[in-house]
Steps between C-alpha positions, in 0.01 A plus 500: 500500500137493573446606872318177576783294357741649758598293800583744784785387735709653767867458475477228775216315301703514175790338680284230659380411156847489356601278797209263464559474124868425557415228753238348280731501181794360702464298816139401458565375139797276642272378770227409259746331255612280787149410600410409139819297470424312828142441393589377149748261659213331678371361182132502382411870439126423456450421861790696651352764738842660563549541121162651456543725813849617354341576161216701661743700710722557188200648318407726788852624521516579124175674534629711787822592307297610210290715725785648675677584168194667376470709810870601467449600128191723616644621825519861584686579811307722741731803586458716804213721397610778719236740617202483290152641533352199326504125585701297261679158513775543761303729717431442868142613585341563823119466498210484733192296419169669534351420834829419675760711668813270446741599233629230263804525291551347164809471282382469139705239313468281202295167517816275545580668840163551637479388865182661643560365846809714512351805343647454149196494244494454137433780264258257330304429826161677553648729760815570312306584182284726704796690653697541185493859373308623808626804698543562861156584669298323229259220583512207279277196462643164458265216362625199705350145500347567849346836376589859444725669734580881518844603577618864598869555393668665796855499350709395210881443511 
């Protein structure tokens, strides 16, 4: 598998995808079938807003199911990286931005689980890409939409 084709997930993220997929293929399909049945019973389908809405939702759900199944096929679960001297997916990295004293901590995860507000950044994000492969003490430059930022790596766990 080519590295960029991999979808990195934590065990928790993998479980969430499986749960969402089961819901979409089960309860959600039943709900959509009921909506369509009710809309069809109303008659004239050409001008039936409920019917068109249900069909659009059905198409969205089918697309989401395909996306989730594709992610599961390409999934690689992030195992506990243990101690490492380089940043990799699954690492928790403590950094200090040049010009600031406050430390920030980032957990490097796959794109599906990124939540920057809670310190979970994607390996595909500008900061995540800059940190990958770097060692403690190194200064990396991340090219972000708001400009370049320099980060000194304080620790990796």
